[in-house]
N, C-alpha and C positions, 0 to 999 in steps of 0.2 A: 340381619347381615348388612355389613355396608358392601355397595359394590364400588368397589376401587375404580374401576374402569370408567364408570358414570361418573364418581366424583370428579376425577383427571378432567373430564369432560367440559364438566360446570366448571371448574376451574380456570380453565384455559378459555374457554368463553366470558367467564366474568373479568378476568386480568386485562381484557380488551377493552372494558368498557370506559367512558370517559367518566374523571371523578366527581362532575355536577353532572346531578336529574333530576328530574324533576321531580316530586312527588307520588303523582298519578306513574310515572314511568317505575320508579323505585318498588311502589305497591305493586305493579303488574308483576316485574321482575318475581319478589318475593312468594306473590302467587303461585306463579311458573315454577320455582325451584321445588315448591310444596306437592303441587303436581307430579313432576317428575320423580320424586323422589316415594311418592305414592305411588305410582303406578311398577315404580319398579320393586316396591314390596312386595305387592300383590301377586306377581307371578311364582307360582311355586319352584322352588329345585329340580324337582322333577323336569315340568313344564321348560323352563329354561335349557333343561338337557336335548330336550327333545327338539327345541330352534335351533340349537346349535347346530343338529344336521343338517337343516335345510339353507339351501340357497339363496335365501333372500337375503339374510343376513346374520352372524352366529352374535350380533351383537344388536338386534333387531331393538331390545329394551332401551338400551342406553341412547341409540342413534336416532329412536323414534322420540324421545325426550330431549334429546338435543336439536330436533327438526321443533319443538313444541317451544322452546328457548329460542330458536331462532327465528320462528315467525313472530312472536313479541316484540322481539328486537325489529321486526319489521316495520309493521305496524306500530310503533312506540315510534316510528321517526330519527333513531340518531345512532344507525346503522353505519360504521366508517367502512373506506377502503378495507382496513384491516380486518376489520370482523368479518365482510361479508365473503373476503377470500378465505378466511380460517373457516366462518361456517360450509361453505361450497365444499368442502375436504370433507362434510360428514355426510356419507349416502344419503342418508333420508332426504336431509333438509339440500342435499344438492338436488334431490330430484324436485324440491318444491321451488328452488331455484329457477331448475328448468320448465316449471311448468308456469311461471310468472317474469321470467327472464328471459336473456338474448337467446335461449334452444329453442323458445315458443316460435312457432311460424306465423304469428298475429301479430302485425307491426305494436297493434296497440296495446299488446297486453306485453310486449317486451319490455314496457314503461310503465306497467301497474303499480312497481312498489309502493308508490307514496300511495295508494288507493285500496289497499287489501284491509277488508275488514277479517278480525278475526274473533269467531265465533266458538270454534274448538269443541262442537256437540258429538257425542257417539253413542253409539245403541250397541248391547250386547246382546246376541242370541246365539246358545250353545258356547263354542269355542272361537266362534270369530265374533270381533268386536268391529263396528265400520264407525269411523271418524270421519266429522265433515270440519277439518281446522280452520280453513279460511274462504272465504268468497268475494265477490267485488259486483258492484251494481254501479252502474255509470248512468241510468236512466233509460237505457235503451236495450240492455242485455245483462243477463246474468251471467259470470263464471263462477265456477267451486270446484273446489276437489276433494275428493271421497278417497281414502285408503282403508284397508284392509291386511295391517301386517301380517305374515305369514299368511296369507290366502291369494291364492289366484282367481281376479275377478273375468277374466278371458277363459271360454272353453278350449279344451284340449282339440287341435285341429287335427280334423277325420276322424276325431275319438265319438262313440255313439253315447247317449243320454246314459251316463251310469256313475259310480261312485269317482271315477277318473274328472268327473265336472263340478262334482259338488266345491259349491260356494263361487260357483260360476252365475252372474246376472243372467236371470232368468226374464224380469221383469222391471222396466225403468216406467216411473211417472214423476211427474213435476205438476204440482196445482196452484193455481191462483185462485180463490173463491171459489173452490171447488171444481172448476175447470181446469181441464189437461192443457201444458203450453207445448209449443215445440221446443224441442232439444235435441241435443245430439251430443257426444263424449267419446272420448279416446284415452287409448292406455298412456303412462307418461314415466312408464320406468319398465321398458322395454320385456324381458321374456317373462320375467318374475308378476307383471302383469298385477300387483297389488292397489295399485292408484290408478283413476282415473280424470280427467277433466274433463267437466260438463261445462256445455255453454246451452242456456236458457234464454229464447229469443219472449220477444214481447207482441206473440201469435199465438192464436189459439190452435189448437189440435184438431183439426172440421175437415176432414179430406173429403167428406164429400160435398161441403158447401164453398162460397168464397172465402178467402182467406181473410180473419178477421184480426186484425190488430188490440193491443191491451194497450190503454194509457197507463200505464203505472205510476201509484202514487210514490211520493219520497219514502216514504216508511209503509211497509207492510208484511203480512207474513206468507212466506211461501212453505207449503209441504211437499216433502220428498219421500218418494217410497222407493225401495229397493230389493225387491225379490231376487233372492238367492236360490240355486238349484241345492236340492236337499235339505233347506230350510220351509218350514211351514208357513212361518210368521213374518208378514215384510218387516223391512227396516224402516223404521219411520221417524222422520225428522220436521219438527216442524221451526223453521229458521226466521228470527225477526230482521227482516231487509231494510237497511236505511242507504238511500244514496250516496256515495261516498266523493265525486268527481264534481267542479264546477261542470254546469250544463247551460246552452247558449241554445235557444230554438227562434229560427227563422220562419215566416208563415208565410202563405199568400194563398188567397183566394182568385188570382187571376189564372184563365185558362185559355189553353192555346189551340188552336185549329188548323189543320190542314189534312187533306187526303179524306176527312169523313174522320179524321182521329180527334176527338176534344180532350188533350191531354192536361191536367194540374197538377202539378209540383205543390203541394199542400204543406209541407213542412218538412225541414233540414236541421236534424239535431245535430250540434256540435261539442262533442267531449274530447276529454285527453285518452280516451282508450277506442271511440268510435265517431263516425261520421256517416249517419244516417236519414237516408232519401225518401219521403215517402210518396208513391206516382198513384194518379187516380186518374182512369179514364173511365169520363163523365158520359152519360148518355144523352138525349135530347129529350124534351119534354113530352112524355108518353112514349118514348122509344124504350124498348127491353134491347139487354144486354146482347141479346142473339141479334136482333136487328141490327144494331151499331155495328157488331163484329164482320155480318155479311156486306153490310157498305163498304168497307174495308178494301183496299186494293191488297190484292193476293201474296204482292211483295213484302207486305208488312207483317205476315203471319208466320206464325212458326208448326214446327211438327205437329203440335197437338190443337192447331186452331186460334191459341192465343196471340195477342199483340206479340209480334217479337222484338220489339225497341230494346236497346240498352243505352247503358248510360255511361255516359263521363261527367266528372264534377271538377271543377277546376277554381283556383282563387284570381284575384285581381292580377298575380303577376305571371298567371299561366301555369301556375303550379296544379299538377294533374294526380288527384291521388287514386291509389288503386284498390280494385273493391276485395272483400274480403266475402269470402263462402260464393254460395253457388247464386248464380240471378235468375229469379222466378218468372213465371209468365201466368199473368191473370190480370185479372181488372183492377185490384188495387195491393199492391204490397209495398214492402219497403227493403230498400238496397243498405246493404252495408259495405263502408269502404276503413281505409286506413285512418286513423287521426290527423288533422291538420298540426304541423308543428307549433303555430301560432294561428291565433284568432285573426280569419280573413278580413276586408272590408265586405268586399263583395263575395259569393260565389255564383257559378255560371252553369246549370245541369243540362248539358249538350246530352239529345234523344241522338241514336244513329242506328244503323244497321249494319249487320256483319256481312260482309260481302265475298270476303273467304278467310277462312280461319288459319290462324297461325298454329302451330304444333310446340309443346315444349320439348325440349331437349334432353334426350335420355337421360333417365336419373333426378331429372331437376324435383325438388321437392317444393310445397309452398306455391306462395308468390312469385311471379316470373314475369320479366317486359317482356309482353309480345309483340315484338317489332315486326312480324311477317303477318299481323292482322289487318285486314283491308278493310276499312269502316267507310259507311257512307253516311256523315252527319246531315240532320234533319234541323236546319236553321230555322226556319219556320215555327218549331218548336221547341225552342229555345226558354229558357225560365231563366231569367239575373234575380239574387236577392240579396240585400244590402243587409249587413248586418249593424244594429245601430247601437 
């Protein structure tokens, strides 16, 4: 039976395509159309009737199919403004645009469209089909979206473990060479909670030890295991990850010394999505970490006893980047900032202490300009790196 709604959506998208397409792009589109139609035909009339009653979307088959088409268009690199506007009106694809586009609060991800990789892997257990349609790897972090159409991945608020939470995420694990990595995720589609955005950092998850970072190669396999409540078997994915962005690395072996602090900014990594700074506090020969921390004046220490220095990064024009995510406190760690709009000639890493905190205005979400924070810069510990 032909799904006329689906065919109408496909024709509308096709009508907006340019006349001249590469053979590769045309081939990818033809494959996508076939997947869409096969996906639609695999859903029984009974299941369609059930899905119509769900608040997720009564046309979830056709909209999810259109989303697959839209992702294919995105990564093929020929999305015109007309196509983009049309695709944003399709509910599921609108969510993907929110994930990778202007509604996302991460400045780097807002401009990620040119670097998204289409993987479209899926695993089905029982009545739940989990899909990883796209991801992005810029050399410093991995971003991916995971969807389960018609299934709620978030537990119902204040509800006991029961069938009400069946299908919600119970355990999440990301492995590189068998070792767990640090990750975080957030729901990208509001109350339906059927899609999540996952960020995976190049840091091993070892809470009992000093943070250890991973030097990812340009290509590798990543294992993602997701366990859902009410399902005995985890959803397991093995993703072939390939770096999809330009990458500039600045390195330094210079160590700055002040007030018994031996600070080395060993590396700055610059991509169109992320600027990442690697911070290391060095011990003297024969000195333990505990002895090093004891020798440092108390004003430099945080509540957990670690060194509480924070860092700004500016280019030669004085352009300062906003940080993305939390600022860790340990002897060795990475700090992520928004991307530079253009590759700088030099970058300066400026350590500082927070004298008094600012406070975000009520209702503020994401990054905000902290004009009320008072900083005490430590110029003796500044590091300048040149871009070759």
